[in-house]
C-alpha positions in Angstrom: 3.1 -5.0 -18.7 5.2 -2.7 -21.0 8.5 -3.8 -22.6 11.5 -1.7 -22.4 13.6 -1.0 -25.6 17.4 -0.2 -24.3 20.3 0.8 -26.4 24.1 -0.1 -25.3 26.6 2.3 -26.5 30.2 0.6 -26.3 32.8 3.3 -27.6 36.4 4.2 -27.3 36.8 7.5 -25.6 39.0 10.3 -26.6 41.3 11.1 -23.7 40.3 14.0 -21.7 38.6 15.6 -24.7 35.1 16.4 -24.2 34.3 18.0 -27.5 35.7 15.0 -29.3 33.5 12.6 -27.2 30.4 14.7 -27.5 30.7 15.2 -31.2 31.4 11.5 -31.7 28.6 10.4 -29.6 26.2 12.8 -31.4 26.7 11.0 -34.5 26.4 7.5 -33.0 23.2 8.6 -31.4 21.3 9.9 -34.4 20.1 6.6 -35.7 18.2 6.0 -32.6 15.4 8.5 -32.7 12.1 7.1 -32.1 13.8 3.7 -31.6 14.7 3.2 -28.1 13.4 4.0 -24.7 16.6 4.2 -22.9 20.5 4.7 -23.9 23.4 3.6 -21.6 26.6 5.4 -22.1 29.9 4.4 -20.4 31.4 6.3 -17.2 32.9 9.3 -17.8 32.2 9.1 -21.4 33.2 12.7 -22.1 36.7 12.2 -20.6 37.8 8.9 -20.1 38.6 7.6 -16.5 40.9 10.8 -15.5 42.4 11.7 -12.1 42.2 15.4 -13.3 39.0 16.8 -12.1 40.6 20.3 -11.5 41.0 20.9 -15.2 38.1 18.9 -16.5 35.4 19.0 -14.1 32.2 21.4 -15.0 28.8 22.4 -13.2 26.4 19.7 -13.2 24.2 22.3 -15.5 26.9 22.7 -17.9 27.9 21.6 -21.3 27.7 17.9 -20.9 24.0 18.4 -19.2 23.0 20.8 -22.1 24.1 18.1 -24.5 22.3 15.0 -22.7 19.0 17.2 -22.6 19.2 17.7 -26.5 20.1 14.1 -27.4 17.2 13.1 -24.9 14.8 15.3 -26.6 16.1 14.1 -30.1 15.8 10.7 -29.6 12.7 10.7 -27.3 14.9 8.6 -25.1 16.3 8.6 -21.5 19.7 8.9 -21.7 22.7 7.9 -18.7 26.3 8.0 -18.2 28.7 9.8 -15.9 30.8 12.6 -16.2 33.2 14.8 -14.0 30.9 17.4 -11.9 31.9 20.1 -9.6 29.8 21.2 -6.8 30.8 23.7 -4.1 34.1 23.0 -4.6 34.3 19.4 -4.7 34.6 16.9 -7.5 32.2 13.8 -8.3 32.0 11.0 -10.7 28.5 12.0 -11.4 25.8 10.1 -13.1 23.1 11.9 -14.8 19.7 10.4 -15.6 18.0 12.8 -18.5 14.7 12.5 -19.8 13.4 13.7 -22.9 11.4 16.3 -21.1 14.7 17.8 -19.6 13.9 16.4 -16.2 17.1 14.8 -14.6 18.1 13.0 -11.9 21.7 12.6 -10.5 23.8 9.9 -8.6 27.4 10.2 -7.4 29.6 7.3 -7.4 29.5 5.8 -3.9 32.5 3.3 -4.3 35.6 5.1 -5.2 38.2 3.1 -7.0 41.3 3.6 -4.5 43.8 1.4 -6.6 43.7 4.3 -9.0 43.5 7.1 -6.4 40.0 8.0 -7.2 39.2 8.6 -3.6 42.1 11.2 -3.5 40.3 13.5 -6.3 36.5 13.0 -5.9 34.0 13.0 -3.0 32.0 9.8 -2.6 28.3 9.8 -2.8 26.2 8.5 0.0 22.7 7.9 -1.4 21.3 5.5 -4.3 19.0 6.7 -7.0 16.3 4.6 -8.2 14.3 6.0 -11.0 10.7 5.3 -12.6 10.9 5.1 -16.4 8.2 3.7 -18.8 6.9 1.5 -15.9 10.1 0.1 -15.0 11.8 0.6 -11.7 15.8 1.3 -12.6 18.7 1.0 -10.4 21.9 2.9 -11.9 25.3 2.5 -10.7 29.1 3.2 -11.8 31.7 0.8 -12.4 33.5 -0.3 -8.9 30.2 -0.1 -7.4 29.9 -3.6 -9.2 32.0 -5.1 -6.6 29.9 -4.5 -3.5 26.4 -6.3 -3.5 25.0 -4.5 -0.7 24.8 -1.5 -2.6 23.2 -3.3 -5.3 20.7 -5.3 -3.3 17.0 -5.3 -4.6 15.1 -3.9 -1.7 12.9 -1.9 -4.3 11.5 -4.6 -6.2 13.4 -2.7 -9.0 13.4 -4.4 -12.5 16.5 -3.2 -14.2 20.1 -2.8 -12.8 22.8 -0.9 -14.7 26.4 -0.4 -14.3 28.3 2.5 -16.6 31.9 1.7 -16.5 35.5 2.0 -17.5 36.4 -1.5 -16.1 39.9 -2.7 -17.7 40.5 -5.8 -19.6 42.8 -7.1 -16.9 39.8 -7.7 -14.6 37.4 -8.6 -17.2 36.7 -12.1 -15.9 35.4 -10.4 -12.5 33.5 -7.7 -14.8 31.6 -10.6 -16.5 31.0 -12.8 -13.4 30.0 -10.1 -11.2 27.3 -8.8 -13.6 25.9 -12.5 -13.9 26.1 -12.7 -9.9 24.2 -9.6 -9.6 21.4 -10.7 -12.0 21.0 -13.7 -10.4 20.9 -12.4 -6.6 18.9 -9.7 -7.6 16.4 -11.3 -10.2 16.8 -8.3 -12.5 17.7 -7.5 -16.0 21.4 -6.3 -15.5 23.4 -4.1 -17.9 26.9 -3.3 -17.9 28.0 -0.7 -20.5 31.9 -0.5 -20.4 34.2 1.7 -22.9 36.8 0.0 -25.2 40.3 0.7 -26.0 43.1 2.2 -24.2 42.9 5.2 -22.2 45.5 8.2 -21.7 47.3 6.0 -18.9 47.8 3.0 -21.5 45.1 1.1 -19.3 43.4 -1.2 -22.2 39.5 -1.8 -22.2 38.0 -4.8 -23.8 34.7 -3.3 -23.3 32.5 -6.4 -22.7 29.5 -4.6 -22.6 26.6 -7.2 -21.3 23.1 -7.5 -21.1 22.3 -10.4 -18.5 18.7 -11.8 -17.7 16.9 -12.1 -14.7 18.2 -15.6 -14.4 21.7 -14.9 -15.2 21.8 -15.7 -18.8 24.1 -13.3 -21.0 21.9 -12.2 -23.6 24.3 -9.8 -25.3 28.4 -9.5 -25.0 30.8 -7.2 -27.3 34.4 -7.5 -26.6 37.4 -5.2 -28.3 35.2 -3.1 -30.5 33.0 -0.4 -30.7 29.3 -1.1 -31.2 25.6 0.0 -30.6 23.2 -2.9 -29.5 19.5 -2.3 -29.2 16.9 -4.8 -28.0 13.8 -5.1 -26.1 13.3 -6.3 -22.4 10.3 -8.5 -21.8 8.7 -7.6 -18.3 6.2 -10.3 -18.3 9.1 -13.0 -18.5 10.9 -11.3 -15.5 7.6 -11.3 -13.3 6.7 -14.7 -14.3 9.9 -15.9 -12.9 9.7 -14.0 -9.8 6.3 -15.3 -9.1 7.3 -18.8 -9.6 10.9 -18.5 -7.8 10.1 -15.8 -5.1 13.8 -15.6 -3.7 13.7 -11.9 -3.1 11.2 -12.7 -0.2 13.7 -14.5 1.7 16.4 -12.2 1.5 18.1 -10.8 4.7 16.9 -7.6 6.2 19.2 -5.0 7.5 20.3 -1.6 7.1 23.1 0.4 5.6 24.8 2.3 8.2 
């Protein structure tokens, strides 16, 4: 069973400044060439969590996608994060999963954060994205999705669950607790990559990017500072645990309407 090398990038973001953010991430990712299989960036990593899509949105196959393709090719790793995309006159908080061969897949945030008015500016997605990478089955989601366990249910026997986020410090207890809960209930390695620092609205983010194992044990946690963390996930440990404690076989069966 193949292990997976993953890299979590916790960063402060330049408010609504795509060029500055892409330049900063280019410098951060340069040392990772050949050393990792998957790079995870925060939600809206080019702008911060902005409600100004009319000014900041770009086509999916625009500057940010081209940048992700170059970074994936240069590092030899898949790279994922979300940005503001415009499709047929509608705006989406769109996650892109980009691979080194320039093949990519997208996921539009399902649960829009109504407390910040996200639903007034962006259209919701209606389907999940499950990707296969290096022998691993992976479910990537976005920020507020974390609060809705049905949307994260492990019905595909996925191995890795990940969330990209701009989750504020004032709700950091919920962020950390729910990441642990999602890992336990889905018996999956779970990653949460959050931004750090204050955004243009004065909302502070502690980061608290985390890696939680399939038993709910915290393997990594970084707060109040930028950082790049790379480690290897052991597939056989997870498989052995699931075989010994096959809780997923007893989960309720229902459909999402």
